[in-house]
PDBQT receptor file of N, H, CA, C and O in Angstrom, charges set to zero:
ATOM      1  N   MET A   1       0.820  -1.214   0.008  1.00  0.00    +0.000 N 
ATOM      2  CA  MET A   1      -0.034  -0.005  -0.002  1.00  0.00    +0.000 C 
ATOM      3  C   MET A   1       0.841   1.254  -0.026  1.00  0.00    +0.000 C 
ATOM      4  O   MET A   1       0.520   2.233  -0.698  1.00  0.00    +0.000 OA
ATOM      5  N   GLN A   2       1.977   1.209   0.735  1.00  0.00    +0.000 N 
ATOM      6  H   GLN A   2       2.239   0.413   1.281  1.00  0.00    +0.000 HD
ATOM      7  CA  GLN A   2       2.882   2.398   0.744  1.00  0.00    +0.000 C 
ATOM      8  C   GLN A   2       3.440   2.647  -0.669  1.00  0.00    +0.000 C 
ATOM      9  O   GLN A   2       3.678   3.795  -1.046  1.00  0.00    +0.000 OA
ATOM     10  N   TYR A   3       3.646   1.590  -1.439  1.00  0.00    +0.000 N 
ATOM     11  H   TYR A   3       3.453   0.657  -1.134  1.00  0.00    +0.000 HD
ATOM     12  CA  TYR A   3       4.135   1.752  -2.836  1.00  0.00    +0.000 C 
ATOM     13  C   TYR A   3       3.201   2.568  -3.664  1.00  0.00    +0.000 C 
ATOM     14  O   TYR A   3       3.610   3.432  -4.440  1.00  0.00    +0.000 OA
ATOM     15  N   ILE A   4       1.880   2.271  -3.483  1.00  0.00    +0.000 N 
ATOM     16  H   ILE A   4       1.548   1.569  -2.853  1.00  0.00    +0.000 HD
ATOM     17  CA  ILE A   4       0.885   2.995  -4.266  1.00  0.00    +0.000 C 
ATOM     18  C   ILE A   4       0.830   4.467  -3.832  1.00  0.00    +0.000 C 
ATOM     19  O   ILE A   4       0.630   5.344  -4.671  1.00  0.00    +0.000 OA
ATOM     20  N   ASN A   5       1.001   4.741  -2.571  1.00  0.00    +0.000 N 
ATOM     21  H   ASN A   5       1.164   4.028  -1.888  1.00  0.00    +0.000 HD
ATOM     22  CA  ASN A   5       0.992   6.121  -2.083  1.00  0.00    +0.000 C 
ATOM     23  C   ASN A   5       2.159   6.939  -2.644  1.00  0.00    +0.000 C 
ATOM     24  O   ASN A   5       2.036   8.152  -2.815  1.00  0.00    +0.000 OA
ATOM     25  N   GLN A   6       3.252   6.307  -2.921  1.00  0.00    +0.000 N 
ATOM     26  H   GLN A   6       3.352   5.322  -2.782  1.00  0.00    +0.000 HD
ATOM     27  CA  GLN A   6       4.397   7.021  -3.454  1.00  0.00    +0.000 C 
ATOM     28  C   GLN A   6       4.432   7.095  -4.990  1.00  0.00    +0.000 C 
ATOM     29  O   GLN A   6       5.295   7.738  -5.588  1.00  0.00    +0.000 OA
ATOM     30  N   LEU A   7       3.459   6.412  -5.592  1.00  0.00    +0.000 N 
ATOM     31  H   LEU A   7       2.758   5.890  -5.106  1.00  0.00    +0.000 HD
ATOM     32  CA  LEU A   7       3.416   6.417  -7.099  1.00  0.00    +0.000 C 
ATOM     33  C   LEU A   7       3.094   7.793  -7.649  1.00  0.00    +0.000 C 
ATOM     34  O   LEU A   7       3.679   8.196  -8.654  1.00  0.00    +0.000 OA
ATOM     35  N   GLY A   8       2.187   8.525  -7.026  1.00  0.00    +0.000 N 
ATOM     36  H   GLY A   8       1.712   8.197  -6.210  1.00  0.00    +0.000 HD
ATOM     37  CA  GLY A   8       1.837   9.883  -7.477  1.00  0.00    +0.000 C 
ATOM     38  C   GLY A   8       3.002  10.844  -7.471  1.00  0.00    +0.000 C 
ATOM     39  O   GLY A   8       3.289  11.486  -8.482  1.00  0.00    +0.000 OA
ATOM     40  N   PRO A   9       3.683  10.951  -6.330  1.00  0.00    +0.000 N 
ATOM     41  CA  PRO A   9       4.870  11.875  -6.307  1.00  0.00    +0.000 C 
ATOM     42  C   PRO A   9       5.975  11.428  -7.251  1.00  0.00    +0.000 C 
ATOM     43  O   PRO A   9       6.643  12.278  -7.840  1.00  0.00    +0.000 OA
ATOM     44  N   VAL A  10       6.192  10.146  -7.417  1.00  0.00    +0.000 N 
ATOM     45  H   VAL A  10       5.649   9.455  -6.939  1.00  0.00    +0.000 HD
ATOM     46  CA  VAL A  10       7.215   9.696  -8.418  1.00  0.00    +0.000 C 
ATOM     47  C   VAL A  10       6.801  10.064  -9.808  1.00  0.00    +0.000 C 
ATOM     48  O   VAL A  10       7.606  10.550 -10.602  1.00  0.00    +0.000 OA
ATOM     49  N   ALA A  11       5.554   9.836 -10.106  1.00  0.00    +0.000 N 
ATOM     50  H   ALA A  11       4.899   9.441  -9.461  1.00  0.00    +0.000 HD
ATOM     51  CA  ALA A  11       5.020  10.214 -11.437  1.00  0.00    +0.000 C 
ATOM     52  C   ALA A  11       5.153  11.696 -11.669  1.00  0.00    +0.000 C 
ATOM     53  O   ALA A  11       5.464  12.116 -12.784  1.00  0.00    +0.000 OA
ATOM     54  N   ALA A  12       4.923  12.518 -10.632  1.00  0.00    +0.000 N 
ATOM     55  H   ALA A  12       4.670  12.177  -9.727  1.00  0.00    +0.000 HD
ATOM     56  CA  ALA A  12       5.072  13.972 -10.763  1.00  0.00    +0.000 C 
ATOM     57  C   ALA A  12       6.517  14.342 -11.028  1.00  0.00    +0.000 C 
ATOM     58  O   ALA A  12       6.793  15.190 -11.877  1.00  0.00    +0.000 OA
ATOM     59  N   LEU A  13       7.444  13.718 -10.313  1.00  0.00    +0.000 N 
ATOM     60  H   LEU A  13       7.219  13.029  -9.624  1.00  0.00    +0.000 HD
ATOM     61  CA  LEU A  13       8.865  13.993 -10.535  1.00  0.00    +0.000 C 
ATOM     62  C   LEU A  13       9.290  13.622 -11.947  1.00  0.00    +0.000 C 
ATOM     63  O   LEU A  13       9.989  14.400 -12.597  1.00  0.00    +0.000 OA
ATOM     64  N   VAL A  14       8.892  12.474 -12.431  1.00  0.00    +0.000 N 
ATOM     65  H   VAL A  14       8.324  11.842 -11.903  1.00  0.00    +0.000 HD
ATOM     66  CA  VAL A  14       9.253  11.977 -13.779  1.00  0.00    +0.000 C 
ATOM     67  C   VAL A  14       8.680  12.953 -14.816  1.00  0.00    +0.000 C 
ATOM     68  O   VAL A  14       9.375  13.366 -15.744  1.00  0.00    +0.000 OA
ATOM     69  N   ALA A  15       7.396  13.314 -14.640  1.00  0.00    +0.000 N 
ATOM     70  H   ALA A  15       6.832  12.978 -13.886  1.00  0.00    +0.000 HD
ATOM     71  CA  ALA A  15       6.776  14.231 -15.597  1.00  0.00    +0.000 C 
ATOM     72  C   ALA A  15       7.471  15.591 -15.577  1.00  0.00    +0.000 C 
ATOM     73  O   ALA A  15       7.704  16.174 -16.636  1.00  0.00    +0.000 OA
ATOM     74  N   GLY A  16       7.804  16.104 -14.399  1.00  0.00    +0.000 N 
ATOM     75  H   GLY A  16       7.614  15.631 -13.539  1.00  0.00    +0.000 HD
ATOM     76  CA  GLY A  16       8.549  17.332 -14.282  1.00  0.00    +0.000 C 
ATOM     77  C   GLY A  16       9.887  17.333 -14.979  1.00  0.00    +0.000 C 
ATOM     78  O   GLY A  16      10.243  18.285 -15.672  1.00  0.00    +0.000 OA
ATOM     79  N   ILE A  17      10.626  16.250 -14.788  1.00  0.00    +0.000 N 
ATOM     80  H   ILE A  17      10.336  15.477 -14.225  1.00  0.00    +0.000 HD
ATOM     81  CA  ILE A  17      11.962  16.130 -15.423  1.00  0.00    +0.000 C 
ATOM     82  C   ILE A  17      11.861  16.073 -16.944  1.00  0.00    +0.000 C 
ATOM     83  O   ILE A  17      12.642  16.693 -17.666  1.00  0.00    +0.000 OA
ATOM     84  N   LEU A  18      10.835  15.277 -17.422  1.00  0.00    +0.000 N 
ATOM     85  H   LEU A  18      10.201  14.774 -16.835  1.00  0.00    +0.000 HD
ATOM     86  CA  LEU A  18      10.632  15.139 -18.859  1.00  0.00    +0.000 C 
ATOM     87  C   LEU A  18      10.245  16.475 -19.507  1.00  0.00    +0.000 C 
ATOM     88  O   LEU A  18      10.685  16.808 -20.608  1.00  0.00    +0.000 OA
ATOM     89  N   ILE A  19       9.410  17.221 -18.785  1.00  0.00    +0.000 N 
ATOM     90  H   ILE A  19       9.053  16.950 -17.891  1.00  0.00    +0.000 HD
ATOM     91  CA  ILE A  19       9.045  18.521 -19.323  1.00  0.00    +0.000 C 
ATOM     92  C   ILE A  19      10.251  19.461 -19.384  1.00  0.00    +0.000 C 
ATOM     93  O   ILE A  19      10.378  20.239 -20.330  1.00  0.00    +0.000 OA
ATOM     94  N   LEU A  20      11.133  19.397 -18.388  1.00  0.00    +0.000 N 
ATOM     95  H   LEU A  20      11.030  18.765 -17.620  1.00  0.00    +0.000 HD
ATOM     96  CA  LEU A  20      12.324  20.270 -18.390  1.00  0.00    +0.000 C 
ATOM     97  C   LEU A  20      13.254  19.887 -19.555  1.00  0.00    +0.000 C 
ATOM     98  O   LEU A  20      14.008  20.741 -20.022  1.00  0.00    +0.000 OA
ATOM     99  N   VAL A  21      13.227  18.704 -20.012  1.00  0.00    +0.000 N 
ATOM    100  H   VAL A  21      12.615  18.011 -19.633  1.00  0.00    +0.000 HD
ATOM    101  CA  VAL A  21      14.100  18.263 -21.120  1.00  0.00    +0.000 C 
ATOM    102  C   VAL A  21      13.678  18.958 -22.383  1.00  0.00    +0.000 C 
ATOM    103  O   VAL A  21      14.532  19.323 -23.190  1.00  0.00    +0.000 OA
ATOM    104  N   MET A  22      12.308  19.170 -22.604  1.00  0.00    +0.000 N 
ATOM    105  H   MET A  22      11.614  18.873 -21.948  1.00  0.00    +0.000 HD
ATOM    106  CA  MET A  22      11.784  19.827 -23.763  1.00  0.00    +0.000 C 
ATOM    107  C   MET A  22      11.061  21.109 -23.307  1.00  0.00    +0.000 C 
ATOM    108  O   MET A  22       9.831  21.133 -23.276  1.00  0.00    +0.000 OA
ATOM    109  N   PRO A  23      11.778  22.140 -22.964  1.00  0.00    +0.000 N 
ATOM    110  CA  PRO A  23      11.135  23.286 -22.296  1.00  0.00    +0.000 C 
ATOM    111  C   PRO A  23      10.505  24.331 -23.201  1.00  0.00    +0.000 C 
ATOM    112  O   PRO A  23      10.961  24.593 -24.314  1.00  0.00    +0.000 OA
ATOM    113  N   LYS A  24       9.474  24.893 -22.692  1.00  0.00    +0.000 N 
ATOM    114  H   LYS A  24       9.104  24.680 -21.788  1.00  0.00    +0.000 HD
ATOM    115  CA  LYS A  24       8.890  26.194 -23.185  1.00  0.00    +0.000 C 
ATOM    116  C   LYS A  24       8.493  26.920 -21.915  1.00  0.00    +0.000 C 
ATOM    117  O   LYS A  24       8.562  26.342 -20.830  1.00  0.00    +0.000 OA
ATOM    118  N   LEU A  25       8.077  28.176 -22.026  1.00  0.00    +0.000 N 
ATOM    119  H   LEU A  25       8.021  28.645 -22.907  1.00  0.00    +0.000 HD
ATOM    120  CA  LEU A  25       7.852  28.998 -20.877  1.00  0.00    +0.000 C 
ATOM    121  C   LEU A  25       6.836  28.364 -19.914  1.00  0.00    +0.000 C 
ATOM    122  O   LEU A  25       7.114  28.256 -18.720  1.00  0.00    +0.000 OA
ATOM    123  N   LEU A  26       5.694  27.955 -20.401  1.00  0.00    +0.000 N 
ATOM    124  H   LEU A  26       5.468  28.043 -21.372  1.00  0.00    +0.000 HD
ATOM    125  CA  LEU A  26       4.662  27.412 -19.551  1.00  0.00    +0.000 C 
ATOM    126  C   LEU A  26       5.179  26.039 -18.979  1.00  0.00    +0.000 C 
ATOM    127  O   LEU A  26       4.921  25.691 -17.826  1.00  0.00    +0.000 OA
ATOM    128  N   ASN A  27       5.896  25.307 -19.821  1.00  0.00    +0.000 N 
ATOM    129  H   ASN A  27       6.105  25.589 -20.757  1.00  0.00    +0.000 HD
ATOM    130  CA  ASN A  27       6.430  24.038 -19.357  1.00  0.00    +0.000 C 
ATOM    131  C   ASN A  27       7.336  24.157 -18.152  1.00  0.00    +0.000 C 
ATOM    132  O   ASN A  27       7.332  23.280 -17.289  1.00  0.00    +0.000 OA
ATOM    133  N   TYR A  28       8.124  25.239 -18.074  1.00  0.00    +0.000 N 
ATOM    134  H   TYR A  28       8.127  25.952 -18.776  1.00  0.00    +0.000 HD
ATOM    135  CA  TYR A  28       8.993  25.504 -16.902  1.00  0.00    +0.000 C 
ATOM    136  C   TYR A  28       8.122  25.624 -15.640  1.00  0.00    +0.000 C 
ATOM    137  O   TYR A  28       8.421  25.023 -14.609  1.00  0.00    +0.000 OA
ATOM    138  N   ILE A  29       7.054  26.402 -15.740  1.00  0.00    +0.000 N 
ATOM    139  H   ILE A  29       6.810  26.890 -16.578  1.00  0.00    +0.000 HD
ATOM    140  CA  ILE A  29       6.205  26.573 -14.580  1.00  0.00    +0.000 C 
ATOM    141  C   ILE A  29       5.574  25.260 -14.138  1.00  0.00    +0.000 C 
ATOM    142  O   ILE A  29       5.551  24.952 -12.946  1.00  0.00    +0.000 OA
ATOM    143  N   ILE A  30       5.060  24.483 -15.094  1.00  0.00    +0.000 N 
ATOM    144  H   ILE A  30       5.078  24.733 -16.062  1.00  0.00    +0.000 HD
ATOM    145  CA  ILE A  30       4.477  23.209 -14.770  1.00  0.00    +0.000 C 
ATOM    146  C   ILE A  30       5.521  22.246 -14.226  1.00  0.00    +0.000 C 
ATOM    147  O   ILE A  30       5.242  21.519 -13.272  1.00  0.00    +0.000 OA
ATOM    148  N   ALA A  31       6.709  22.221 -14.803  1.00  0.00    +0.000 N 
ATOM    149  H   ALA A  31       6.936  22.811 -15.577  1.00  0.00    +0.000 HD
ATOM    150  CA  ALA A  31       7.737  21.313 -14.346  1.00  0.00    +0.000 C 
ATOM    151  C   ALA A  31       8.177  21.635 -12.933  1.00  0.00    +0.000 C 
ATOM    152  O   ALA A  31       8.350  20.725 -12.122  1.00  0.00    +0.000 OA
ATOM    153  N   ILE A  32       8.361  22.894 -12.620  1.00  0.00    +0.000 N 
ATOM    154  H   ILE A  32       8.220  23.634 -13.278  1.00  0.00    +0.000 HD
ATOM    155  CA  ILE A  32       8.748  23.276 -11.256  1.00  0.00    +0.000 C 
ATOM    156  C   ILE A  32       7.665  22.838 -10.256  1.00  0.00    +0.000 C 
ATOM    157  O   ILE A  32       7.979  22.297  -9.196  1.00  0.00    +0.000 OA
ATOM    158  N   TYR A  33       6.411  23.069 -10.595  1.00  0.00    +0.000 N 
ATOM    159  H   TYR A  33       6.155  23.508 -11.456  1.00  0.00    +0.000 HD
ATOM    160  CA  TYR A  33       5.261  22.716  -9.732  1.00  0.00    +0.000 C 
ATOM    161  C   TYR A  33       5.309  21.186  -9.522  1.00  0.00    +0.000 C 
ATOM    162  O   TYR A  33       5.248  20.731  -8.380  1.00  0.00    +0.000 OA
ATOM    163  N   LEU A  34       5.413  20.416 -10.562  1.00  0.00    +0.000 N 
ATOM    164  H   LEU A  34       5.462  20.786 -11.489  1.00  0.00    +0.000 HD
ATOM    165  CA  LEU A  34       5.413  18.946 -10.453  1.00  0.00    +0.000 C 
ATOM    166  C   LEU A  34       6.585  18.454  -9.634  1.00  0.00    +0.000 C 
ATOM    167  O   LEU A  34       6.422  17.529  -8.838  1.00  0.00    +0.000 OA
ATOM    168  N   ILE A  35       7.747  19.029  -9.798  1.00  0.00    +0.000 N 
ATOM    169  H   ILE A  35       7.879  19.780 -10.445  1.00  0.00    +0.000 HD
ATOM    170  CA  ILE A  35       8.888  18.582  -9.027  1.00  0.00    +0.000 C 
ATOM    171  C   ILE A  35       8.715  18.891  -7.554  1.00  0.00    +0.000 C 
ATOM    172  O   ILE A  35       9.055  18.068  -6.704  1.00  0.00    +0.000 OA
ATOM    173  N   ILE A  36       8.187  20.072  -7.237  1.00  0.00    +0.000 N 
ATOM    174  H   ILE A  36       7.910  20.741  -7.927  1.00  0.00    +0.000 HD
ATOM    175  CA  ILE A  36       7.927  20.410  -5.808  1.00  0.00    +0.000 C 
ATOM    176  C   ILE A  36       6.927  19.493  -5.231  1.00  0.00    +0.000 C 
ATOM    177  O   ILE A  36       7.116  19.010  -4.115  1.00  0.00    +0.000 OA
ATOM    178  N   VAL A  37       5.835  19.216  -5.950  1.00  0.00    +0.000 N 
ATOM    179  H   VAL A  37       5.682  19.609  -6.856  1.00  0.00    +0.000 HD
ATOM    180  CA  VAL A  37       4.781  18.308  -5.446  1.00  0.00    +0.000 C 
ATOM    181  C   VAL A  37       5.374  16.920  -5.206  1.00  0.00    +0.000 C 
ATOM    182  O   VAL A  37       5.066  16.271  -4.206  1.00  0.00    +0.000 OA
ATOM    183  N   GLY A  38       6.234  16.464  -6.138  1.00  0.00    +0.000 N 
ATOM    184  H   GLY A  38       6.485  16.991  -6.951  1.00  0.00    +0.000 HD
ATOM    185  CA  GLY A  38       6.851  15.173  -6.011  1.00  0.00    +0.000 C 
ATOM    186  C   GLY A  38       7.765  15.062  -4.798  1.00  0.00    +0.000 C 
ATOM    187  O   GLY A  38       7.698  14.087  -4.049  1.00  0.00    +0.000 OA
ATOM    188  N   VAL A  39       8.619  16.064  -4.608  1.00  0.00    +0.000 N 
ATOM    189  H   VAL A  39       8.673  16.855  -5.217  1.00  0.00    +0.000 HD
ATOM    190  CA  VAL A  39       9.569  16.027  -3.474  1.00  0.00    +0.000 C 
ATOM    191  C   VAL A  39       8.820  16.092  -2.153  1.00  0.00    +0.000 C 
ATOM    192  O   VAL A  39       9.134  15.338  -1.232  1.00  0.00    +0.000 OA
ATOM    193  N   VAL A  40       7.816  16.996  -2.040  1.00  0.00    +0.000 N 
ATOM    194  H   VAL A  40       7.561  17.608  -2.789  1.00  0.00    +0.000 HD
ATOM    195  CA  VAL A  40       7.026  17.130  -0.812  1.00  0.00    +0.000 C 
ATOM    196  C   VAL A  40       6.304  15.798  -0.564  1.00  0.00    +0.000 C 
ATOM    197  O   VAL A  40       6.253  15.338   0.577  1.00  0.00    +0.000 OA
ATOM    198  N   GLY A  41       5.756  15.181  -1.591  1.00  0.00    +0.000 N 
ATOM    199  H   GLY A  41       5.797  15.555  -2.518  1.00  0.00    +0.000 HD
ATOM    200  CA  GLY A  41       5.027  13.939  -1.414  1.00  0.00    +0.000 C 
ATOM    201  C   GLY A  41       5.949  12.806  -0.922  1.00  0.00    +0.000 C 
ATOM    202  O   GLY A  41       5.542  11.985  -0.100  1.00  0.00    +0.000 OA
ATOM    203  N   LEU A  42       7.152  12.771  -1.416  1.00  0.00    +0.000 N 
ATOM    204  H   LEU A  42       7.482  13.438  -2.084  1.00  0.00    +0.000 HD
ATOM    205  CA  LEU A  42       8.051  11.706  -0.981  1.00  0.00    +0.000 C 
ATOM    206  C   LEU A  42       8.596  11.933   0.411  1.00  0.00    +0.000 C 
ATOM    207  O   LEU A  42       8.998  10.978   1.075  1.00  0.00    +0.000 OA
ATOM    208  N   MET A  43       8.620  13.152   0.862  1.00  0.00    +0.000 N 
ATOM    209  H   MET A  43       8.293  13.928   0.323  1.00  0.00    +0.000 HD
ATOM    210  CA  MET A  43       9.144  13.473   2.242  1.00  0.00    +0.000 C 
ATOM    211  C   MET A  43       8.086  13.162   3.299  1.00  0.00    +0.000 C 
ATOM    212  O   MET A  43       8.427  13.017   4.473  1.00  0.00    +0.000 OA
ATOM    213  N   LYS A  44       6.861  13.059   2.931  1.00  0.00    +0.000 N 
ATOM    214  H   LYS A  44       6.584  13.177   1.978  1.00  0.00    +0.000 HD
ATOM    215  CA  LYS A  44       5.794  12.746   3.920  1.00  0.00    +0.000 C 
ATOM    216  C   LYS A  44       5.860  11.316   4.371  1.00  0.00    +0.000 C 
ATOM    217  O   LYS A  44       5.048  10.889   5.191  1.00  0.00    +0.000 OA
TER     218      LYS A  44
């Protein structure tokens, strides 16, 4: 069950990193948000 709870934050981190690889202005904002959500989720 703990694995499922960490799936969302990991998915957010992966999505954020992938968006940073192919950046545009809005993509930077979305990527930073997703990375922050992922890190905060993993720290809980």
